[in-house]
C-alpha positions as a printed NumPy array, in Angstrom:
array([[  3.594,   5.337, -22.3  ],
       [  5.825,   2.842, -24.067],
       [  6.193,   2.887, -27.815],
       [  7.253,   0.058, -30.115],
       [ 10.877,   1.182, -30.245],
       [ 11.317,   1.168, -26.461],
       [  9.053,  -1.796, -25.645],
       [ 12.091,  -3.814, -24.511],
       [ 12.522,  -1.279, -21.677],
       [  8.974,  -1.846, -20.4  ],
       [  6.444,  -4.58 , -19.922],
       [  2.795,  -4.252, -19.06 ],
       [  1.361,  -5.427, -15.737],
       [ -2.395,  -5.78 , -16.045],
       [ -4.34 ,  -5.611, -12.801],
       [ -7.96 ,  -6.665, -13.187],
       [-10.285,  -5.017, -10.717],
       [-13.308,  -6.775,  -9.258],
       [-15.654,  -4.74 , -11.471],
       [-13.94 ,  -6.169, -14.583],
       [-11.986,  -3.044, -15.503],
       [ -8.245,  -3.374, -16.022],
       [ -5.434,  -1.075, -14.937],
       [ -2.388,  -1.327, -17.189],
       [  0.869,  -0.307, -15.567],
       [  3.991,   0.013, -17.668],
       [  6.762,  -1.416, -15.506],
       [ 10.407,  -0.812, -16.333],
       [ 12.426,  -3.886, -17.22 ],
       [ 15.306,  -2.426, -15.251],
       [ 15.608,   0.417, -12.812],
       [ 15.194,   1.293,  -9.178],
       [ 12.427,   0.519,  -6.67 ],
       [ 10.019,   3.111,  -8.096],
       [  9.912,   1.276, -11.426],
       [  8.294,  -1.913, -10.105],
       [  4.767,  -3.108,  -9.389],
       [  5.586,  -4.833,  -6.089],
       [  3.654,  -7.907,  -4.97 ],
       [  2.669,  -6.176,  -1.718],
       [  1.166,  -3.341,  -3.779],
       [ -0.996,  -5.822,  -5.668],
       [ -2.087,  -7.534,  -2.43 ],
       [ -2.954,  -4.159,  -0.848],
       [ -4.76 ,  -2.956,  -3.991],
       [ -6.92 ,  -6.066,  -4.05 ],
       [ -7.596,  -5.68 ,  -0.297],
       [ -9.017,  -2.197,  -0.978],
       [-11.649,  -3.912,  -3.135],
       [-12.775,  -6.466,  -0.536],
       [-16.398,  -6.346,   0.653],
       [-15.496,  -4.608,   3.9  ],
       [-14.517,  -1.541,   1.841],
       [-16.301,  -1.75 ,  -1.505],
       [-19.389,  -3.387,  -2.988],
       [-19.288,  -3.974,  -6.742],
       [-23.077,  -4.506,  -6.864],
       [-24.138,  -1.371,  -4.991],
       [-20.991,   0.617,  -5.847],
       [-20.864,   1.763,  -2.209],
       [-17.271,   2.591,  -1.338],
       [-15.566,   3.358,   1.969],
       [-13.038,   5.257,  -0.121],
       [-15.524,   7.744,  -1.593],
       [-14.46 ,  11.313,  -0.798],
       [-11.792,  10.228,   1.679],
       [ -8.395,  11.902,   1.874],
       [ -5.806,   9.22 ,   1.177],
       [ -2.016,   9.285,   1.26 ],
       [ -0.059,   6.589,  -0.531],
       [  3.478,   5.795,   0.625],
       [  5.682,   3.366,  -1.266],
       [  4.164,   0.966,  -3.773],
       [  6.654,   1.596,  -6.586],
       [  4.642,   2.677,  -9.607],
       [  1.67 ,   4.042,  -7.636],
       [ -0.72 ,   1.142,  -8.204],
       [ -2.269,   1.401,  -4.713],
       [ -3.093,   5.097,  -5.126],
       [ -4.501,   4.528,  -8.598],
       [ -6.794,   1.765,  -7.35 ],
       [ -7.909,   3.903,  -4.384],
       [ -8.717,   6.744,  -6.784],
       [-10.765,   4.463,  -9.06 ],
       [-12.726,   3.309,  -5.998],
       [-13.734,   6.879,  -5.202],
       [-10.834,   8.188,  -3.138],
       [-11.52 ,  11.912,  -3.117],
       [ -8.011,  13.13 ,  -2.635],
       [ -5.165,  10.697,  -3.257],
       [ -1.869,  12.462,  -2.724],
       [  1.682,  11.785,  -1.788],
       [  1.488,  13.974,   1.342],
       [ -1.673,  15.288,   2.989],
       [ -1.668,  15.893,   6.768],
       [ -4.309,  14.131,   8.852],
       [ -5.745,  12.021,   6.093],
       [ -8.496,   9.472,   6.623],
       [ -6.208,   6.705,   5.342],
       [ -2.501,   6.217,   4.768],
       [ -1.753,   3.304,   2.453],
       [  1.745,   1.818,   2.684],
       [  3.028,  -0.934,   0.43 ],
       [  6.498,  -2.411,   0.769],
       [  8.128,   0.469,   2.651],
       [ 10.062,  -1.599,   5.204],
       [ 13.297,  -2.675,   3.547],
       [ 15.745,   0.221,   3.528],
       [ 17.682,   0.81 ,   6.745],
       [ 18.202,   4.55 ,   6.272],
       [ 14.472,   5.16 ,   5.809],
       [ 13.21 ,   3.473,   8.999],
       [ 13.365,   6.486,  11.317],
       [ 12.218,   9.044,   8.699],
       [  9.319,   6.739,   7.754],
       [  8.119,   6.462,  11.35 ],
       [  8.491,  10.242,  11.793],
       [  6.504,  10.808,   8.591],
       [  3.71 ,   8.555,   9.846],
       [  3.638,  10.457,  13.144],
       [  3.313,  13.762,  11.261],
       [  0.677,  12.576,   8.79 ],
       [ -1.546,  10.473,  11.072],
       [ -4.234,  12.216,  13.053],
       [ -6.241,  10.571,  15.839],
       [ -8.779,   9.143,  13.357],
       [ -6.327,   8.099,  10.633],
       [ -6.161,   4.425,   9.699],
       [ -2.828,   3.321,   8.286],
       [ -2.957,   0.165,   6.2  ],
       [  0.541,  -1.259,   6.024],
       [  1.274,  -4.136,   3.646],
       [  4.781,  -5.539,   3.46 ],
       [  6.658,  -8.56 ,   2.253],
       [  8.561, -10.215,   5.056],
       [ 12.119, -10.623,   3.852],
       [ 14.267, -13.131,   5.688],
       [ 17.734, -12.642,   4.196],
       [ 20.533, -10.201,   4.916],
       [ 19.775,  -7.249,   7.178],
       [ 16.059,  -7.208,   6.342],
       [ 14.865,  -8.963,   9.537],
       [ 16.76 ,  -6.392,  11.653],
       [ 15.338,  -3.502,   9.624],
       [ 11.809,  -4.83 ,  10.086],
       [ 12.407,  -5.349,  13.838],
       [ 13.721,  -1.777,  14.249],
       [ 10.805,  -0.325,  12.294],
       [  8.235,  -2.008,  14.527],
       [ 10.124,  -1.124,  17.719],
       [  9.89 ,   2.563,  16.779],
       [  6.398,   2.394,  15.294],
       [  4.732,   0.607,  18.2  ],
       [  5.839,   3.329,  20.608],
       [  3.267,   5.627,  18.98 ],
       [  0.869,   3.303,  17.155],
       [ -1.215,   0.252,  17.951],
       [ -1.253,  -2.569,  15.431],
       [ -3.854,  -5.096,  14.312],
       [ -2.826,  -7.946,  11.983],
       [ -5.291,  -8.505,   9.129],
       [ -5.88 , -12.257,   8.76 ],
       [ -5.763, -13.801,   5.292],
       [ -9.519, -14.575,   5.54 ],
       [-10.21 , -10.81 ,   5.377],
       [ -7.911, -10.29 ,   2.394],
       [ -8.651, -11.021,  -1.236],
       [ -8.922, -14.824,  -1.506],
       [ -6.709, -14.987,  -4.598],
       [ -4.266, -12.151,  -3.983],
       [ -2.619, -12.883,  -0.654],
       [  0.506, -14.695,   0.403],
       [  1.92 , -16.109,   3.655],
       [  5.017, -13.903,   3.301],
       [  3.045, -10.683,   2.688],
       [  1.577,  -9.22 ,   5.863],
       [ -1.102,  -6.589,   6.289],
       [ -1.72 ,  -4.429,   9.353],
       [ -4.113,  -1.7  ,  10.407],
       [ -2.29 ,   0.904,  12.478],
       [ -3.759,   3.69 ,  14.583],
       [ -2.247,   6.276,  16.894],
       [ -2.079,   5.208,  20.522],
       [ -4.305,   7.156,  22.892],
       [ -2.035,   8.491,  25.656]])
């Protein structure tokens, strides 16, 4: 946690959950990708709280006692939110989980093939992968995204989540969300 003398190295991102509680994430002012609360992580975190997964009134949660793997997401916001919603086992790697949550993992050329291989190893026949990513249109990013989906769709089927099913405030036209499941061969 940041102290007064190093407060210039950090700033606080406050994420208010639908139940009124607030998660405070200390984000580095400078650093690598793991130091950032990415926009796609916020969009995915808020999606986990939508009515299709969680009811604030009844406190009924799809996430309760589910095994969940979080990939990406910088500071771990998505996994923290899943845990607060009742995720029974939120880990970095857990074979054949109920859910794999991915936020902003499609941007680094060298990780495309290992990422797809990791998904193939971790996803069982009943696993739902929720992939949230910011579509980047400059440099090599469009080619990286294209290559990722070419490899991924050989083994997985994809369903785009329309903005109407996402959090009404926390969504963006350049941030896409998909549900992925293993293809039945």
